Backbone as XML, in Angstrom:
<?xml version="1.0"?>
<chain id="A" units="angstrom">
  <residue number="1" name="THR">
    <atom name="N" x="28.934" y="1.702" z="-1.428"/>
    <atom name="CA" x="27.754" y="1.879" z="-2.256"/>
    <atom name="C" x="26.746" y="0.776" z="-1.957"/>
  </residue>
  <residue number="2" name="ASN">
    <atom name="N" x="25.509" y="1.029" z="-2.282"/>
    <atom name="CA" x="24.445" y="0.066" z="-2.056"/>
    <atom name="C" x="24.300" y="-0.822" z="-3.289"/>
  </residue>
  <residue number="3" name="PRO">
    <atom name="N" x="24.335" y="-2.155" z="-3.120"/>
    <atom name="CA" x="24.255" y="-3.045" z="-4.277"/>
    <atom name="C" x="22.868" y="-3.117" z="-4.917"/>
  </residue>
  <residue number="4" name="VAL">
    <atom name="N" x="21.861" y="-2.552" z="-4.281"/>
    <atom name="CA" x="20.515" y="-2.583" z="-4.842"/>
    <atom name="C" x="20.328" y="-1.368" z="-5.753"/>
  </residue>
  <residue number="5" name="ALA">
    <atom name="N" x="19.913" y="-1.601" z="-6.959"/>
    <atom name="CA" x="19.654" y="-0.507" z="-7.897"/>
    <atom name="C" x="18.246" y="0.023" z="-7.656"/>
  </residue>
  <residue number="6" name="PHE">
    <atom name="N" x="18.135" y="1.069" z="-6.848"/>
    <atom name="CA" x="16.822" y="1.592" z="-6.491"/>
    <atom name="C" x="16.069" y="2.140" z="-7.702"/>
  </residue>
  <residue number="7" name="SER">
    <atom name="N" x="16.777" y="2.422" z="-8.766"/>
    <atom name="CA" x="16.107" y="2.904" z="-9.972"/>
    <atom name="C" x="15.207" y="1.829" z="-10.579"/>
  </residue>
  <residue number="8" name="ASN">
    <atom name="N" x="15.372" y="0.557" z="-10.152"/>
    <atom name="CA" x="14.520" y="-0.528" z="-10.644"/>
    <atom name="C" x="13.158" y="-0.553" z="-9.959"/>
  </residue>
  <residue number="9" name="PHE">
    <atom name="N" x="12.992" y="0.265" z="-8.923"/>
    <atom name="CA" x="11.758" y="0.262" z="-8.157"/>
    <atom name="C" x="11.094" y="1.622" z="-8.260"/>
  </residue>
  <residue number="10" name="GLU">
    <atom name="N" x="9.789" y="1.619" z="-8.362"/>
    <atom name="CA" x="9.047" y="2.870" z="-8.439"/>
    <atom name="C" x="7.958" y="2.853" z="-7.383"/>
  </residue>
  <residue number="11" name="ALA">
    <atom name="N" x="7.991" y="3.802" z="-6.476"/>
    <atom name="CA" x="6.973" y="3.883" z="-5.427"/>
    <atom name="C" x="5.756" y="4.620" z="-5.962"/>
  </residue>
  <residue number="12" name="LYS">
    <atom name="N" x="4.590" y="4.067" z="-5.719"/>
    <atom name="CA" x="3.359" y="4.706" z="-6.176"/>
    <atom name="C" x="2.388" y="4.902" z="-5.024"/>
  </residue>
  <residue number="13" name="LEU">
    <atom name="N" x="2.920" y="5.114" z="-3.822"/>
    <atom name="CA" x="2.086" y="5.315" z="-2.650"/>
    <atom name="C" x="1.652" y="6.772" z="-2.626"/>
  </residue>
  <residue number="14" name="THR">
    <atom name="N" x="0.376" y="7.009" z="-2.876"/>
    <atom name="CA" x="-0.123" y="8.376" z="-2.943"/>
    <atom name="C" x="-0.967" y="8.745" z="-1.732"/>
  </residue>
  <residue number="15" name="LYS">
    <atom name="N" x="-1.308" y="7.769" z="-0.910"/>
    <atom name="CA" x="-2.080" y="8.042" z="0.297"/>
    <atom name="C" x="-1.695" y="7.014" z="1.350"/>
  </residue>
  <residue number="16" name="ARG">
    <atom name="N" x="-2.223" y="7.185" z="2.534"/>
    <atom name="CA" x="-1.936" y="6.232" z="3.610"/>
    <atom name="C" x="-2.410" y="4.838" z="3.214"/>
  </residue>
  <residue number="17" name="PRO">
    <atom name="N" x="-1.685" y="3.807" z="3.649"/>
    <atom name="CA" x="-2.111" y="2.437" z="3.332"/>
    <atom name="C" x="-3.510" y="2.162" z="3.860"/>
  </residue>
  <residue number="18" name="ASP">
    <atom name="N" x="-4.287" y="1.489" z="3.071"/>
    <atom name="CA" x="-5.650" y="1.115" z="3.435"/>
    <atom name="C" x="-5.621" y="-0.341" z="3.885"/>
  </residue>
  <residue number="19" name="PHE">
    <atom name="N" x="-5.679" y="-0.562" z="5.186"/>
    <atom name="CA" x="-5.571" y="-1.919" z="5.703"/>
    <atom name="C" x="-6.871" y="-2.708" z="5.556"/>
  </residue>
  <residue number="20" name="ASP">
    <atom name="N" x="-7.849" y="-2.140" z="4.859"/>
    <atom name="CA" x="-9.017" y="-2.930" z="4.497"/>
    <atom name="C" x="-8.653" y="-3.865" z="3.348"/>
  </residue>
  <residue number="21" name="HIS">
    <atom name="N" x="-7.542" y="-3.588" z="2.700"/>
    <atom name="CA" x="-7.020" y="-4.419" z="1.627"/>
    <atom name="C" x="-5.716" y="-5.039" z="2.099"/>
  </residue>
  <residue number="22" name="HIS">
    <atom name="N" x="-5.211" y="-5.995" z="1.373"/>
    <atom name="CA" x="-3.952" y="-6.629" z="1.758"/>
    <atom name="C" x="-2.792" y="-5.663" z="1.592"/>
  </residue>
  <residue number="23" name="PHE">
    <atom name="N" x="-1.847" y="-5.739" z="2.511"/>
    <atom name="CA" x="-0.689" y="-4.862" z="2.507"/>
    <atom name="C" x="0.546" y="-5.708" z="2.776"/>
  </residue>
  <residue number="24" name="THR">
    <atom name="N" x="1.587" y="-5.548" z="1.980"/>
    <atom name="CA" x="2.795" y="-6.337" z="2.107"/>
    <atom name="C" x="3.994" y="-5.449" z="2.398"/>
  </residue>
  <residue number="25" name="LEU">
    <atom name="N" x="4.740" y="-5.801" z="3.443"/>
    <atom name="CA" x="6.005" y="-5.152" z="3.756"/>
    <atom name="C" x="7.118" y="-6.012" z="3.186"/>
  </residue>
  <residue number="26" name="LEU">
    <atom name="N" x="8.183" y="-5.393" z="2.716"/>
    <atom name="CA" x="9.295" y="-6.130" z="2.128"/>
    <atom name="C" x="10.605" y="-5.681" z="2.737"/>
  </residue>
  <residue number="27" name="PHE">
    <atom name="N" x="11.425" y="-6.651" z="3.136"/>
    <atom name="CA" x="12.807" y="-6.405" z="3.507"/>
    <atom name="C" x="13.672" y="-7.101" z="2.473"/>
  </residue>
  <residue number="28" name="ALA">
    <atom name="N" x="14.675" y="-6.407" z="1.961"/>
    <atom name="CA" x="15.624" y="-7.012" z="1.027"/>
    <atom name="C" x="17.029" y="-6.722" z="1.524"/>
  </residue>
  <residue number="29" name="GLY">
    <atom name="N" x="17.752" y="-7.774" z="1.822"/>
    <atom name="CA" x="19.121" y="-7.590" z="2.297"/>
    <atom name="C" x="19.668" y="-8.865" z="2.909"/>
  </residue>
  <residue number="30" name="ARG">
    <atom name="N" x="20.886" y="-8.782" z="3.355"/>
    <atom name="CA" x="21.564" y="-9.913" z="3.983"/>
    <atom name="C" x="20.987" y="-10.143" z="5.379"/>
  </residue>
  <residue number="31" name="LEU">
    <atom name="N" x="20.769" y="-11.382" z="5.747"/>
    <atom name="CA" x="20.215" y="-11.719" z="7.061"/>
    <atom name="C" x="21.368" y="-11.872" z="8.044"/>
  </residue>
  <residue number="32" name="SER">
    <atom name="N" x="21.834" y="-10.752" z="8.559"/>
    <atom name="CA" x="22.976" y="-10.729" z="9.459"/>
    <atom name="C" x="22.670" y="-9.808" z="10.641"/>
  </residue>
  <residue number="33" name="PRO">
    <atom name="N" x="23.410" y="-9.958" z="11.747"/>
    <atom name="CA" x="23.090" y="-9.224" z="12.982"/>
    <atom name="C" x="22.998" y="-7.708" z="12.819"/>
  </residue>
  <residue number="34" name="GLU">
    <atom name="N" x="23.886" y="-7.103" z="12.024"/>
    <atom name="CA" x="23.878" y="-5.643" z="11.931"/>
    <atom name="C" x="22.629" y="-5.092" z="11.239"/>
  </residue>
  <residue number="35" name="LYS">
    <atom name="N" x="21.866" y="-5.925" z="10.562"/>
    <atom name="CA" x="20.634" y="-5.472" z="9.901"/>
    <atom name="C" x="19.461" y="-5.382" z="10.872"/>
  </residue>
  <residue number="36" name="ASN">
    <atom name="N" x="19.575" y="-6.034" z="12.037"/>
    <atom name="CA" x="18.553" y="-5.994" z="13.096"/>
    <atom name="C" x="17.160" y="-6.377" z="12.592"/>
  </residue>
  <residue number="37" name="ILE">
    <atom name="N" x="17.082" y="-7.441" z="11.842"/>
    <atom name="CA" x="15.826" y="-7.897" z="11.263"/>
    <atom name="C" x="14.873" y="-8.415" z="12.341"/>
  </residue>
  <residue number="38" name="SER">
    <atom name="N" x="15.418" y="-8.848" z="13.470"/>
    <atom name="CA" x="14.549" y="-9.281" z="14.570"/>
    <atom name="C" x="13.677" y="-8.112" z="15.039"/>
  </residue>
  <residue number="39" name="PHE">
    <atom name="N" x="14.211" y="-6.906" z="15.009"/>
    <atom name="CA" x="13.437" y="-5.712" z="15.365"/>
    <atom name="C" x="12.275" y="-5.531" z="14.391"/>
  </residue>
  <residue number="40" name="LEU">
    <atom name="N" x="12.540" y="-5.722" z="13.107"/>
    <atom name="CA" x="11.493" y="-5.646" z="12.085"/>
    <atom name="C" x="10.410" y="-6.689" z="12.345"/>
  </residue>
  <residue number="41" name="ILE">
    <atom name="N" x="10.810" y="-7.914" z="12.634"/>
    <atom name="CA" x="9.842" y="-8.992" z="12.848"/>
    <atom name="C" x="9.008" y="-8.730" z="14.096"/>
  </residue>
  <residue number="42" name="LYS">
    <atom name="N" x="9.626" y="-8.240" z="15.149"/>
    <atom name="CA" x="8.876" y="-7.922" z="16.371"/>
    <atom name="C" x="7.873" y="-6.800" z="16.114"/>
  </residue>
  <residue number="43" name="GLY">
    <atom name="N" x="8.283" y="-5.791" z="15.365"/>
    <atom name="CA" x="7.362" y="-4.713" z="15.010"/>
    <atom name="C" x="6.237" y="-5.207" z="14.122"/>
  </residue>
  <residue number="44" name="PHE">
    <atom name="N" x="6.578" y="-6.096" z="13.199"/>
    <atom name="CA" x="5.566" y="-6.691" z="12.333"/>
    <atom name="C" x="4.541" y="-7.468" z="13.155"/>
  </residue>
  <residue number="45" name="ALA">
    <atom name="N" x="5.006" y="-8.200" z="14.167"/>
    <atom name="CA" x="4.088" y="-8.961" z="15.028"/>
    <atom name="C" x="3.087" y="-8.028" z="15.709"/>
  </residue>
  <residue number="46" name="GLU">
    <atom name="N" x="3.542" y="-6.844" z="16.104"/>
    <atom name="CA" x="2.625" y="-5.865" z="16.706"/>
    <atom name="C" x="1.603" y="-5.369" z="15.683"/>
  </residue>
  <residue number="47" name="LEU">
    <atom name="N" x="2.055" y="-5.129" z="14.462"/>
    <atom name="CA" x="1.127" y="-4.718" z="13.404"/>
    <atom name="C" x="0.087" y="-5.803" z="13.132"/>
  </residue>
  <residue number="48" name="ARG">
    <atom name="N" x="0.511" y="-7.066" z="13.166"/>
    <atom name="CA" x="-0.424" y="-8.189" z="12.948"/>
    <atom name="C" x="-1.505" y="-8.215" z="14.014"/>
  </residue>
  <residue number="49" name="LYS">
    <atom name="N" x="-1.111" y="-7.920" z="15.242"/>
    <atom name="CA" x="-2.104" y="-7.886" z="16.331"/>
    <atom name="C" x="-3.160" y="-6.815" z="16.057"/>
  </residue>
  <residue number="50" name="LYS">
    <atom name="N" x="-2.712" y="-5.692" z="15.515"/>
    <atom name="CA" x="-3.620" y="-4.573" z="15.275"/>
    <atom name="C" x="-4.442" y="-4.743" z="14.004"/>
  </residue>
  <residue number="51" name="TYR">
    <atom name="N" x="-3.802" y="-5.236" z="12.906"/>
    <atom name="CA" x="-4.464" y="-5.256" z="11.609"/>
    <atom name="C" x="-4.859" y="-6.641" z="11.116"/>
  </residue>
  <residue number="52" name="GLY">
    <atom name="N" x="-4.432" y="-7.692" z="11.806"/>
    <atom name="CA" x="-4.838" y="-9.039" z="11.431"/>
    <atom name="C" x="-4.140" y="-9.579" z="10.202"/>
  </residue>
  <residue number="53" name="PRO">
    <atom name="N" x="-4.742" y="-10.572" z="9.569"/>
    <atom name="CA" x="-4.080" y="-11.313" z="8.495"/>
    <atom name="C" x="-3.928" y="-10.559" z="7.184"/>
  </residue>
  <residue number="54" name="LYS">
    <atom name="N" x="-4.417" y="-9.349" z="7.108"/>
    <atom name="CA" x="-4.323" y="-8.611" z="5.842"/>
    <atom name="C" x="-2.946" y="-8.005" z="5.622"/>
  </residue>
  <residue number="55" name="ILE">
    <atom name="N" x="-2.078" y="-8.100" z="6.612"/>
    <atom name="CA" x="-0.730" y="-7.559" z="6.472"/>
    <atom name="C" x="0.264" y="-8.715" z="6.441"/>
  </residue>
  <residue number="56" name="GLN">
    <atom name="N" x="1.202" y="-8.640" z="5.508"/>
    <atom name="CA" x="2.182" y="-9.702" z="5.299"/>
    <atom name="C" x="3.588" y="-9.106" z="5.297"/>
  </residue>
  <residue number="57" name="LEU">
    <atom name="N" x="4.586" y="-9.938" z="5.591"/>
    <atom name="CA" x="5.978" y="-9.537" z="5.519"/>
    <atom name="C" x="6.722" y="-10.514" z="4.636"/>
  </residue>
  <residue number="58" name="ARG">
    <atom name="N" x="7.469" y="-9.997" z="3.695"/>
    <atom name="CA" x="8.321" y="-10.833" z="2.842"/>
    <atom name="C" x="9.762" y="-10.417" z="3.071"/>
  </residue>
  <residue number="59" name="ILE">
    <atom name="N" x="10.607" y="-11.418" z="3.251"/>
    <atom name="CA" x="12.015" y="-11.180" z="3.522"/>
    <atom name="C" x="12.827" y="-11.796" z="2.392"/>
  </residue>
  <residue number="60" name="ALA">
    <atom name="N" x="13.446" y="-10.942" z="1.591"/>
    <atom name="CA" x="14.277" y="-11.394" z="0.474"/>
    <atom name="C" x="15.729" y="-11.288" z="0.899"/>
  </residue>
  <residue number="61" name="GLY">
    <atom name="N" x="16.436" y="-12.392" z="0.819"/>
    <atom name="CA" x="17.837" y="-12.403" z="1.209"/>
    <atom name="C" x="18.156" y="-13.678" z="1.952"/>
  </residue>
  <residue number="62" name="ASP">
    <atom name="N" x="19.411" y="-13.870" z="2.211"/>
    <atom name="CA" x="19.854" y="-15.058" z="2.926"/>
    <atom name="C" x="21.015" y="-14.664" z="3.817"/>
  </residue>
  <residue number="63" name="GLY">
    <atom name="N" x="21.315" y="-15.528" z="4.778"/>
    <atom name="CA" x="22.434" y="-15.239" z="5.660"/>
    <atom name="C" x="22.397" y="-16.088" z="6.898"/>
  </residue>
  <residue number="64" name="GLU">
    <atom name="N" x="23.340" y="-15.809" z="7.778"/>
    <atom name="CA" x="23.554" y="-16.628" z="8.955"/>
    <atom name="C" x="22.385" y="-16.645" z="9.939"/>
  </residue>
  <residue number="65" name="LEU">
    <atom name="N" x="21.500" y="-15.667" z="9.902"/>
    <atom name="CA" x="20.393" y="-15.597" z="10.860"/>
    <atom name="C" x="19.082" y="-16.186" z="10.358"/>
  </residue>
  <residue number="66" name="ARG">
    <atom name="N" x="19.083" y="-16.761" z="9.186"/>
    <atom name="CA" x="17.825" y="-17.261" z="8.611"/>
    <atom name="C" x="17.086" y="-18.194" z="9.572"/>
  </residue>
  <residue number="67" name="GLY">
    <atom name="N" x="17.760" y="-19.190" z="10.110"/>
    <atom name="CA" x="17.121" y="-20.140" z="11.025"/>
    <atom name="C" x="16.605" y="-19.468" z="12.283"/>
  </residue>
  <residue number="68" name="ALA">
    <atom name="N" x="17.415" y="-18.594" z="12.874"/>
    <atom name="CA" x="17.010" y="-17.891" z="14.096"/>
    <atom name="C" x="15.809" y="-16.990" z="13.839"/>
  </residue>
  <residue number="69" name="LEU">
    <atom name="N" x="15.776" y="-16.347" z="12.676"/>
    <atom name="CA" x="14.644" y="-15.470" z="12.346"/>
    <atom name="C" x="13.370" y="-16.278" z="12.118"/>
  </residue>
  <residue number="70" name="ARG">
    <atom name="N" x="13.489" y="-17.435" z="11.513"/>
    <atom name="CA" x="12.320" y="-18.323" z="11.352"/>
    <atom name="C" x="11.784" y="-18.746" z="12.717"/>
  </residue>
  <residue number="71" name="ARG">
    <atom name="N" x="12.703" y="-19.095" z="13.626"/>
    <atom name="CA" x="12.274" y="-19.498" z="14.976"/>
    <atom name="C" x="11.604" y="-18.336" z="15.708"/>
  </residue>
  <residue number="72" name="LEU">
    <atom name="N" x="12.115" y="-17.120" z="15.516"/>
    <atom name="CA" x="11.492" y="-15.947" z="16.120"/>
    <atom name="C" x="10.070" y="-15.776" z="15.594"/>
  </residue>
  <residue number="73" name="CYS">
    <atom name="N" x="9.868" y="-15.971" z="14.307"/>
    <atom name="CA" x="8.528" y="-15.874" z="13.723"/>
    <atom name="C" x="7.591" y="-16.906" z="14.360"/>
  </residue>
  <residue number="74" name="GLU">
    <atom name="N" x="8.087" y="-18.107" z="14.565"/>
    <atom name="CA" x="7.274" y="-19.149" z="15.207"/>
    <atom name="C" x="6.943" y="-18.760" z="16.642"/>
  </residue>
  <residue number="75" name="LYS">
    <atom name="N" x="7.934" y="-18.263" z="17.370"/>
    <atom name="CA" x="7.731" y="-17.852" z="18.765"/>
    <atom name="C" x="6.674" y="-16.754" z="18.867"/>
  </residue>
  <residue number="76" name="LEU">
    <atom name="N" x="6.689" y="-15.826" z="17.907"/>
    <atom name="CA" x="5.744" y="-14.701" z="17.911"/>
    <atom name="C" x="4.420" y="-15.044" z="17.211"/>
  </residue>
  <residue number="77" name="LYS">
    <atom name="N" x="4.315" y="-16.278" z="16.734"/>
    <atom name="CA" x="3.090" y="-16.765" z="16.071"/>
    <atom name="C" x="2.752" y="-15.991" z="14.801"/>
  </residue>
  <residue number="78" name="VAL">
    <atom name="N" x="3.787" y="-15.606" z="14.032"/>
    <atom name="CA" x="3.561" y="-14.910" z="12.767"/>
    <atom name="C" x="4.155" y="-15.678" z="11.589"/>
  </residue>
  <residue number="79" name="GLU">
    <atom name="N" x="4.550" y="-16.929" z="11.808"/>
    <atom name="CA" x="5.234" y="-17.697" z="10.760"/>
    <atom name="C" x="4.407" y="-17.865" z="9.494"/>
  </residue>
  <residue number="80" name="LYS">
    <atom name="N" x="3.071" y="-17.848" z="9.612"/>
    <atom name="CA" x="2.224" y="-17.994" z="8.420"/>
    <atom name="C" x="2.096" y="-16.677" z="7.646"/>
  </residue>
  <residue number="81" name="SER">
    <atom name="N" x="2.524" y="-15.583" z="8.250"/>
    <atom name="CA" x="2.420" y="-14.266" z="7.617"/>
    <atom name="C" x="3.758" y="-13.721" z="7.148"/>
  </residue>
  <residue number="82" name="VAL">
    <atom name="N" x="4.836" y="-14.462" z="7.430"/>
    <atom name="CA" x="6.169" y="-14.037" z="7.025"/>
    <atom name="C" x="6.698" y="-15.047" z="6.016"/>
  </residue>
  <residue number="83" name="GLN">
    <atom name="N" x="7.060" y="-14.561" z="4.864"/>
    <atom name="CA" x="7.575" y="-15.432" z="3.808"/>
    <atom name="C" x="9.053" y="-15.131" z="3.597"/>
  </residue>
  <residue number="84" name="PHE">
    <atom name="N" x="9.888" y="-16.156" z="3.764"/>
    <atom name="CA" x="11.318" y="-16.033" z="3.500"/>
    <atom name="C" x="11.550" y="-16.424" z="2.049"/>
  </residue>
  <residue number="85" name="LEU">
    <atom name="N" x="11.975" y="-15.472" z="1.245"/>
    <atom name="CA" x="12.125" y="-15.684" z="-0.200"/>
    <atom name="C" x="13.496" y="-16.178" z="-0.592"/>
  </residue>
  <residue number="86" name="GLY">
    <atom name="N" x="14.465" y="-16.133" z="0.314"/>
    <atom name="CA" x="15.825" y="-16.528" z="-0.017"/>
    <atom name="C" x="16.505" y="-15.471" z="-0.858"/>
  </residue>
  <residue number="87" name="HIS">
    <atom name="N" x="17.645" y="-15.838" z="-1.427"/>
    <atom name="CA" x="18.401" y="-14.905" z="-2.263"/>
    <atom name="C" x="17.694" y="-14.702" z="-3.599"/>
  </residue>
  <residue number="88" name="LEU">
    <atom name="N" x="17.541" y="-13.463" z="-4.008"/>
    <atom name="CA" x="16.938" y="-13.137" z="-5.303"/>
    <atom name="C" x="17.921" y="-12.315" z="-6.117"/>
  </residue>
  <residue number="89" name="ASP">
    <atom name="N" x="18.061" y="-12.630" z="-7.373"/>
    <atom name="CA" x="18.884" y="-11.824" z="-8.256"/>
    <atom name="C" x="18.212" y="-10.485" z="-8.500"/>
  </residue>
  <residue number="90" name="GLN">
    <atom name="N" x="18.979" y="-9.428" z="-8.658"/>
    <atom name="CA" x="18.404" y="-8.104" z="-8.897"/>
    <atom name="C" x="17.588" y="-8.059" z="-10.178"/>
  </residue>
  <residue number="91" name="ALA">
    <atom name="N" x="17.894" y="-8.922" z="-11.116"/>
    <atom name="CA" x="17.149" y="-8.945" z="-12.376"/>
    <atom name="C" x="15.706" y="-9.362" z="-12.187"/>
  </residue>
  <residue number="92" name="LYS">
    <atom name="N" x="15.423" y="-10.059" z="-11.098"/>
    <atom name="CA" x="14.045" y="-10.495" z="-10.827"/>
    <atom name="C" x="13.315" y="-9.361" z="-10.191"/>
  </residue>
</chain>
């Protein structure tokens, strides 16, 4: 089973994202190899090239790859647009 209670989240996306305004992507999960978060960060870097600073990525979770993922963000020059939130309780 999935430990995240999706019933706590409500999606209200009724149209395509408008990148004239700020847009935030969120990953929530354990920072481990099987999650392939490096793929997400690389894709995010491509989006940043296209849409600029109005798009942000937040990564909620912790794990063995945290340091490596931070270094990847630095290598791809997106470290100022990616926020590592650490472990968050579901109640938050």
